[in-house]
C-alpha positions in Angstrom: 0.0 0.0 0.0 1.6 3.2 -1.2 1.2 6.5 0.6 1.8 9.9 -0.8 3.4 12.6 1.3 3.0 16.2 0.2 4.4 19.4 1.9 2.7 22.7 1.4 4.0 26.1 2.6 0.9 28.1 2.5 -2.9 27.7 2.7 -3.0 28.5 -1.0 -0.8 25.5 -1.8 -3.0 23.2 0.3 -6.0 24.6 -1.5 -4.4 24.1 -4.9 -3.7 20.4 -4.2 -7.3 19.8 -3.3 -8.6 21.8 -6.2 -6.6 19.6 -8.7 -7.9 16.5 -6.9 -11.5 17.6 -7.2 -11.2 17.9 -10.9 -10.7 14.0 -11.0 -13.4 13.1 -8.5 -16.5 11.0 -9.4 -19.9 10.3 -7.9 -19.5 8.1 -4.9 -16.0 9.1 -4.0 -15.3 9.3 -0.3 -12.4 11.3 1.3 -11.7 11.2 5.0 -9.8 14.1 6.6 -7.9 13.8 9.8 -5.8 16.5 11.6 -5.7 18.6 14.7 -7.8 21.7 15.0 -6.4 24.4 12.7 -4.4 21.9 10.6 -6.2 22.9 7.4 -9.0 20.4 6.9 -11.5 23.1 6.0 -9.0 24.9 3.7 -8.5 21.6 1.9 -12.3 21.2 1.6 -12.7 24.7 0.2 -10.2 23.8 -2.6 -12.2 20.7 -3.3 -15.4 22.7 -3.5 -13.9 25.2 -5.9 -12.6 22.3 -8.1 -16.1 20.9 -8.1 -17.5 24.3 -9.4 -19.1 25.2 -6.1 -19.5 29.0 -5.6 -21.0 29.1 -2.1 -18.8 29.8 0.8 -17.7 26.5 2.5 -17.2 26.4 6.2 -17.0 23.6 8.8 -20.3 21.9 9.5 -19.4 21.4 13.2 -22.8 22.1 14.6 -24.9 20.7 11.7 -22.8 17.5 11.1 -23.5 17.6 7.3 -23.6 20.4 4.8 -24.4 20.0 1.2 -23.1 22.1 -1.7 -23.9 21.8 -5.3 -21.6 22.2 -8.3 -20.4 19.8 -11.0 -21.0 17.1 -8.4 -22.7 17.6 -5.0 -20.3 17.9 -2.1 -21.4 16.3 1.2 -19.2 17.9 3.9 -19.4 16.1 7.2 -17.8 17.0 10.5 -18.5 14.0 12.9 -16.5 15.4 15.8 -19.6 15.7 18.0 -20.5 12.0 17.3 -17.7 10.6 19.3 -19.9 8.5 21.6 -22.7 7.9 19.2 -23.4 4.4 17.8 -26.5 5.6 16.1 -26.9 4.9 12.4 -27.4 8.3 10.8 -27.7 7.1 7.2 -24.1 8.0 6.2 -24.2 5.2 3.6 -26.8 7.1 1.6 -24.2 9.9 1.2 -21.3 7.5 0.6 -23.2 5.7 -2.2 -24.8 8.8 -3.5 -24.4 11.0 -6.6 -21.8 13.3 -5.0 -18.4 13.4 -3.3 -18.3 12.9 0.5 -15.7 14.5 2.7 -15.6 13.3 6.4 -13.7 15.3 9.0 -12.7 13.4 12.2 -13.6 10.2 10.3 -11.9 7.9 12.9 -14.9 8.5 15.1 -17.2 6.6 12.7 -14.7 4.2 11.3 -17.1 1.2 11.4 -19.6 3.1 9.2 -17.0 4.2 6.5 -16.8 2.4 3.2 -13.8 0.1 2.8 -12.6 2.0 -0.3 -11.7 5.6 0.2 -9.0 8.2 0.2 -7.6 8.8 3.6 -6.0 12.3 4.0 -4.1 13.3 7.1 -3.0 16.9 7.5 -0.3 17.8 10.1 0.7 21.2 11.2 4.5 21.6 10.6 4.7 25.3 11.4 2.8 28.5 11.0 1.8 27.9 7.4 3.6 24.6 6.6 1.6 21.4 6.4 2.4 17.8 5.7 -0.4 16.1 3.8 -0.4 12.3 3.8 -2.6 10.7 1.2 -3.4 7.0 1.6 -5.5 5.4 -1.2 -7.6 2.4 -0.2 -9.0 0.6 -3.2 -7.9 0.4 -6.9 -9.8 3.6 -8.0 -8.0 5.7 -5.4 -4.6 4.1 -6.2 -4.9 5.0 -9.8 -6.1 8.5 -8.9 -3.2 9.1 -6.7 -0.7 7.8 -9.2 -2.0 10.2 -11.8 -2.0 13.2 -9.5 1.0 12.6 -7.2 3.0 9.7 -8.6 
């Protein structure tokens, strides 16, 4: 299993990586985002949204759990941080198998509900504006996607 490690030196570079990734995404794609508060998860998601042709302002859905945006493909932006102790089935699979792209922040909290095949993205703060982005493809589609973009 090959991982891809990227270093960015500004929020704009992080945004650019996700923008290029979004241009290759298809319905049903699932991306998980992990990282500390302030690591750049929402910045990454904003780039994805722009790459999907979404014009609305994207912000973290912390208090609503799921926000939907519409562009070339729908974007389902989930922040499951507040579900840490919840075992309730909230119908996530309808999003994961839907017509859009799903981004899940704090995905480790719903690990058992995630699809097997997905793109696991971890963003680590390396300094004031420097970020290390680790991309782990799980499944053949995501391996091919990463080879095309980062290989």
